[in-house]
C-alpha positions as CSV (number, residue, x, y, z in Angstrom):
1,M,-10.6,9.5,10.3
2,L,-11.1,6.6,7.9
3,I,-8.3,5.4,5.5
4,A,-8.7,2.8,2.9
5,Q,-5.7,1.0,1.6
6,I,-5.4,-0.8,-1.8
7,S,-2.1,-2.7,-2.7
8,D,-0.5,-4.8,-5.2
9,T,-2.9,-4.5,-8.1
10,H,-0.3,-5.8,-10.6
11,L,-2.4,-4.7,-13.6
12,A,-1.7,-6.0,-17.1
13,G,-2.6,-4.0,-20.2
14,W,-6.2,-3.2,-21.2
15,G,-8.2,-6.4,-21.8
16,R,-5.6,-8.6,-20.4
17,R,-5.2,-10.9,-17.2
18,T,-2.0,-10.7,-15.1
19,F,0.2,-13.7,-16.0
20,G,-2.6,-14.6,-18.3
21,V,-4.6,-15.8,-15.3
22,A,-5.5,-13.2,-12.7
23,P,-8.4,-10.7,-13.4
24,M,-6.8,-7.9,-11.6
25,G,-8.4,-5.2,-13.6
26,E,-11.9,-6.6,-12.7
27,N,-10.8,-7.1,-9.1
28,L,-9.6,-3.4,-8.8
29,A,-13.0,-2.2,-10.3
30,R,-14.9,-4.3,-7.7
31,C,-12.7,-2.9,-4.8
32,I,-13.4,0.6,-6.1
33,R,-17.2,0.0,-6.3
34,H,-17.1,-1.4,-2.8
35,I,-15.3,1.5,-1.4
36,N,-17.6,4.0,-3.2
37,R,-20.5,2.4,-1.4
38,L,-19.1,2.6,2.1
39,D,-21.0,4.8,4.6
40,P,-19.2,6.7,5.9
41,Q,-17.0,7.3,3.0
42,P,-13.1,7.1,3.7
43,D,-11.4,10.3,4.0
44,L,-8.9,9.1,1.3
45,V,-7.4,5.9,-0.3
46,L,-3.7,5.0,-0.3
47,V,-2.4,2.6,-3.0
48,T,0.8,1.2,-1.8
49,G,2.7,0.1,-4.8
50,D,2.9,-2.4,-7.5
51,L,0.1,-0.8,-9.4
52,T,1.5,-2.3,-12.7
53,N,3.0,-5.8,-13.3
54,N,5.6,-4.9,-15.8
55,A,6.0,-1.1,-15.4
56,R,4.5,-0.3,-18.9
57,P,2.8,3.0,-19.6
58,E,-0.5,1.2,-20.6
59,E,-0.7,-0.7,-17.4
60,A,-0.2,2.6,-15.3
61,E,-2.7,4.4,-17.7
62,R,-5.1,1.5,-16.8
63,A,-4.6,1.9,-13.1
64,A,-5.1,5.7,-13.3
65,S,-8.3,5.3,-15.3
66,L,-9.8,2.8,-13.0
67,L,-8.7,4.7,-9.7
68,D,-10.3,7.9,-11.2
69,A,-13.6,6.4,-10.4
70,L,-13.1,6.7,-6.7
71,R,-15.3,9.4,-5.0
72,V,-12.6,10.3,-2.5
73,P,-9.0,11.6,-2.9
74,F,-6.4,8.9,-3.6
75,Y,-2.6,8.8,-3.5
76,V,-0.2,6.3,-5.1
77,I,3.4,5.3,-4.3
78,P,5.6,3.0,-6.4
79,G,6.5,-0.6,-5.9
80,N,9.2,-2.8,-7.2
81,H,7.0,-3.6,-10.3
82,D,6.5,0.1,-11.1
83,D,8.6,2.7,-12.8
84,R,8.6,6.1,-11.2
85,A,8.6,8.0,-14.5
86,V,5.9,5.9,-15.9
87,L,3.7,6.5,-12.8
88,R,4.3,10.3,-12.9
89,A,3.3,10.3,-16.5
90,A,0.1,8.4,-15.9
91,F,-1.1,10.0,-12.7
92,A,-1.9,13.7,-12.1
93,A,0.3,15.5,-9.5
94,E,-2.6,15.5,-6.9
95,H,-2.4,11.7,-6.9
96,C,1.3,11.3,-7.3
97,P,3.0,14.3,-6.0
98,A,6.4,15.3,-7.7
99,E,7.9,17.1,-4.9
100,D,11.2,15.4,-5.6
101,E,13.0,14.9,-8.9
102,T,14.2,11.4,-7.9
103,F,11.8,9.8,-5.4
104,I,8.1,9.8,-5.0
105,H,7.8,10.8,-1.4
106,Y,5.6,13.4,0.0
107,T,3.3,14.4,3.0
108,I,-0.5,14.5,3.2
109,E,-1.6,17.2,5.6
110,G,-4.9,18.5,7.0
111,Y,-6.2,15.3,8.6
112,P,-6.1,14.1,12.2
113,L,-3.2,11.9,11.2
114,R,-0.2,13.1,9.2
115,L,0.5,10.6,6.4
116,I,4.0,10.4,4.9
117,A,4.7,8.5,1.6
118,V,8.1,6.8,1.6
119,D,9.5,5.6,-1.6
120,T,11.3,2.3,-1.0
121,T,12.0,1.2,-4.5
122,I,15.2,0.3,-6.2
123,P,15.1,0.4,-10.0
124,G,15.4,-3.1,-11.4
125,A,15.4,-4.9,-8.0
126,P,12.7,-6.7,-6.1
127,G,13.8,-5.4,-2.7
128,G,13.3,-2.2,-0.8
129,E,15.7,0.5,0.4
130,V,15.9,3.8,2.5
131,C,19.1,5.3,1.4
132,E,20.8,8.3,3.2
133,K,18.9,10.7,1.0
134,R,15.5,9.3,1.6
135,A,16.3,8.9,5.3
136,A,17.2,12.6,5.6
137,W,14.0,13.6,3.8
138,L,11.9,11.5,6.2
139,E,13.6,12.8,9.2
140,A,13.0,16.3,8.1
141,A,9.4,15.7,7.4
142,L,8.9,14.0,10.9
143,E,10.6,17.0,12.6
144,E,8.0,19.3,10.9
145,A,5.4,18.2,13.5
146,P,7.1,16.0,16.1
147,R,4.0,15.7,18.3
148,S,1.4,15.0,15.6
149,P,0.5,11.3,15.2
150,A,1.9,10.1,12.0
151,V,1.5,7.2,9.7
152,L,4.1,6.1,7.1
153,F,3.0,4.4,4.0
154,M,5.4,2.5,1.7
155,H,5.5,-0.5,-0.5
156,H,8.0,-2.8,1.3
157,P,7.8,-3.8,4.9
158,P,11.2,-3.0,6.5
159,L,11.6,-6.2,8.3
160,R,11.5,-10.1,7.5
161,M,8.0,-11.1,7.7
162,G,8.7,-15.0,8.0
163,L,8.0,-15.6,4.3
164,I,11.3,-16.7,2.8
165,E,10.3,-15.6,-0.8
166,T,9.7,-12.0,0.0
167,D,12.2,-11.9,2.9
168,L,15.0,-12.8,0.4
169,D,14.0,-9.6,-1.6
170,G,15.8,-7.7,1.3
171,F,15.4,-4.1,2.6
172,L,18.6,-2.0,2.5
173,G,18.9,0.7,5.1
174,A,16.3,-1.0,7.5
175,S,18.4,-0.2,10.5
176,R,18.7,3.5,9.4
177,L,14.9,3.7,9.0
178,E,14.5,1.9,12.4
179,S,16.7,4.6,14.1
180,I,14.5,7.2,12.7
181,V,11.2,5.6,13.7
182,R,12.4,4.8,17.2
183,A,13.4,8.4,17.6
184,H,9.9,9.6,16.7
185,P,7.3,7.8,18.9
186,N,4.6,9.7,17.2
187,V,4.9,7.3,14.3
188,I,2.0,5.1,15.2
189,R,2.0,2.7,12.2
190,I,3.8,1.8,9.0
191,L,1.4,0.7,6.3
192,A,3.0,-1.5,3.5
193,G,2.2,-4.1,0.8
194,H,4.5,-6.2,-1.2
195,I,3.9,-9.6,0.5
196,H,0.3,-10.0,-0.8
197,L,-0.9,-10.9,2.6
198,A,-2.5,-9.1,5.6
199,S,0.1,-9.3,8.3
200,L,1.3,-7.5,11.5
201,A,4.5,-7.1,13.2
202,R,6.1,-5.0,16.0
203,W,9.1,-3.2,14.8
204,G,11.0,0.0,15.7
205,G,8.7,0.7,18.5
206,T,5.6,0.9,16.4
207,V,3.5,-1.6,14.3
208,V,4.0,-2.6,10.7
209,S,1.0,-3.7,8.7
210,T,0.8,-5.1,5.3
211,A,-2.3,-5.1,3.1
212,P,-3.3,-8.1,0.9
213,S,-3.2,-8.0,-2.8
214,I,-6.5,-7.4,-4.5
215,G,-6.7,-11.0,-5.8
216,M,-3.3,-12.7,-5.9
217,R,-2.7,-14.2,-2.5
218,L,0.9,-15.3,-1.8
219,Y,1.1,-19.1,-1.3
220,V,2.4,-19.5,2.3
221,D,5.2,-21.9,2.1
222,L,7.8,-21.2,4.8
223,T,10.3,-23.6,3.0
224,L,10.5,-21.9,-0.3
225,K,9.9,-25.0,-2.2
226,R,7.7,-23.2,-4.6
227,S,6.9,-19.6,-5.8
228,A,3.1,-19.4,-6.4
229,Y,0.0,-17.4,-5.8
230,I,-3.6,-18.3,-5.2
231,L,-6.4,-16.6,-6.9
232,D,-8.5,-15.0,-4.2
233,V,-11.4,-12.7,-3.9
234,P,-10.4,-9.0,-4.1
235,A,-9.5,-7.5,-0.8
236,Y,-8.5,-4.2,0.7
237,Q,-7.9,-2.6,4.2
238,L,-9.8,0.1,6.3
239,H,-7.8,1.9,8.9
240,Y,-9.9,3.7,11.4
241,W,-8.4,6.4,13.7
242,T,-10.9,6.3,16.5
243,P,-12.0,9.3,18.7
244,Q,-10.0,7.4,21.4
245,E,-6.9,7.7,19.1
246,H,-6.6,4.0,18.3
247,L,-5.7,2.9,14.8
248,V,-8.0,0.0,14.2
249,T,-7.5,-2.1,10.9
250,H,-10.1,-4.3,9.3
251,T,-9.3,-6.4,6.1
252,V,-12.4,-6.2,3.9
253,R,-13.0,-9.0,1.4
254,V,-15.2,-8.0,-1.5
255,Q,-17.7,-10.6,-2.5
256,E,-20.5,-10.1,-5.1
257,P,-23.2,-10.3,-4.5
258,E,-22.8,-9.2,-1.0
259,I,-25.7,-11.0,0.9
260,L,-26.3,-9.9,4.5
261,H,-27.8,-12.7,6.9
262,P,-29.2,-11.5,10.3
263,F,-27.9,-13.2,13.4
264,S,-31.4,-13.4,14.6
265,A,-32.5,-15.8,11.9
266,A,-33.9,-19.1,13.1
């Protein structure tokens, strides 16, 4: 099984650059073209939040229009820059299932891995949360197939990743979520975004990985002397569930033109 993950697209409205600088629409289109050329094709694409930059309908509509060019199924979850109602209005139910009136959480079945979307957003706040209601939903979803390998995907990583700026955003209910994950060893990975960097951490008896943004890389300053990003080439991740049942992750940087040079060249 092959999963592509796109995160933190932060789209501005049509024809606009994010913060007037970052060409995020063009970057997303480049990632989509690259994914569409992959052989083999991914089974699906997960978009782990912050599709929009200011939660505006035109931003979500732009995201939906661009993502519709994917040749494989795709699924979205909200981030702290998104609005649930705006996403639901812009995306068809097949991409943004509306199983719950409040939260955008759902399961994706029919693959070697069960994929479980967890809505961690708090309206108007930068941090994440798994409240009692969301925790109960997740626990019930995991109990439906306790022996099947499962991957949770969400926007916020549920732990401090060593970056003061995003660590200060916080994650309410992290211990609640950790207890659920520890009680279900079939959760082999948690996929997240939010920090705009490709990172890994052990947590709750599993592995948490974060995907980079598609072009706005967080400036790594562990002292919080500045809040800034670096314009970077678009990037996304591929998660490969091998025949040996290992989940291997590759971060793919999209460069155009992509020129291949043989190792055998003199």
